[in-house]
N, C-alpha and C positions, 0 to 999 in steps of 0.2 A: 245568308241572305235568300237562298233558294227556300227556306222555310217560312219567312214572314212576307214573302212575295204575294201569296194569294190573299191573306187577311189584309193588306195594306190595297191590293187592288180593289177587293171588295168594298172596303170602306169608302175609297173614293168613288166607286161605282154608286154607292148608296147615298153618299151626299150631292153628287151630281145628279141623281135621280130626284132627289128630294127637291134641289133647287130648280130642277126644270119644272117639277109640278106646280112647284111655289110660284113660278113665272107665268106658268099657264093658268092657274087658278088667279092670279093678280089681273091677268089679261081679261079672262071670262067676267071677273068682276066689275072692272072697269066699264067693259062692254055694256053689262047688264046695267049698271048704274047711269051711265052716259044716255044710254038709249032707251030705258025702262023696259028692256025686254025681258019676258020670262026665261030663266037659264035653260037653255038646250045642252044636253050632254053629246 
């Protein structure tokens, strides 16, 4: 159990990060589409 905890935590963190990034990009894309603004980072 001690051995596979780090890899499990890592994969969960990575998937969570990817999800969050996807959500952020989706929001940004919708804003750009709705208001026709140039994308600003």
